[in-house]
C-alpha angles and dihedrals in degrees: 000000000000110000099112095248099096133042133166113241107181146346133206130191121235108212122198107233139182095223122021096194094049091047094051089049092049094050091050102040101033104027098033104240109162105216134034138182141177135203130210137022105288092019115254097166135034147140150199135226137201109188106305095343122090146164131203132211131210122196113243120193139166132052093297095056113123116244101221125277101137119131130215134172126220117194112210146173117228096035095171094054092047092048090052090048092052092046093050091049093053100251113166103249104193097173119040126237106267143133110278126210089245092065103263132115096223147164133182130230123198107213128214091271095051097257118141118232118193116203114194143166125203115234146068129316099266093181087075091063098045114121097012115150124243114283118254127197092033118125126199106220123194102234139091119262117252116253089255092050092049092048089052091053091047090054092047093057098034097253097118107121099145120034095192108122092201090061090051089049090054090052091051091049089062094057122101093208143329147184135228130206109225125197133170091284095048133259111007099168144007147176137187142195127224126188151123095270092238117055110355139049131177124206107217142182100002099180136170122182110252096245090056098045121115093034102097098263095118089051090053092048094051092043091052093049093050091047089056091047091054092046100045109022128074125259121267091040121160110223116195140175143175120232143151116274090243089066096049093100091054093055093040087067087067093050100265116144130204134235093297086080102033127010111223129196133188140195124208113205106209133191144096116312108267094013106148089213093057093101091058094054127074148123123230113219 
């Protein structure tokens, strides 16, 4: 159904369980869910919630009751911290945290009812870059990447959603300035700044090729962009960005603060390229 009148907003699993109260307690104390509730006396239904993500539980009894075996995926930010939390709390981790062929760092927990919960985070295998030394022979050049260079970086990190070079050229035309990181094999990273030149700037598309990550190039790119902002832009300028929660600590080193200071919202306009109804479609997130 694709007429703009209906969209799906959320979905929650309903797991059959042997004990609703024990299951709610397990999901809160062992897995870390923040809220829990039960229904009935004695409880035969219940659920838990962590932010906007939840799961529900229905009491199953009798000889025909299923004994677990359902699967569900939870997509998270901060996968390493969550994995450590589950391990410390004694969760049964039946598949280790590792990079999967489908592009997630993921592990699986078997809960007390025998259901399998997959916790995954989209992104690259950062363990492969841990401990790398600082890059040498890489120059930070004050210029925007070409459309072809930017498309190559998008492909390298899995961001390529639209291969049209003309669309990338339009995006670059809206930038106020940018930098590229240049090594022996060409451009290996980039970043740019958009804005109105008076009150607002937006840090966008900070990218480093995977084989060069963990070597200080991203730090140099962001530092160079902020140096240009301070040199060219007026005082009292609001500088913003969007990033995954797992990178919050990286940007905090430059003085950026999260939603506890300013609450940001976004709208993704979706649709087929060139669809005249694109502007009427979107999903707030």
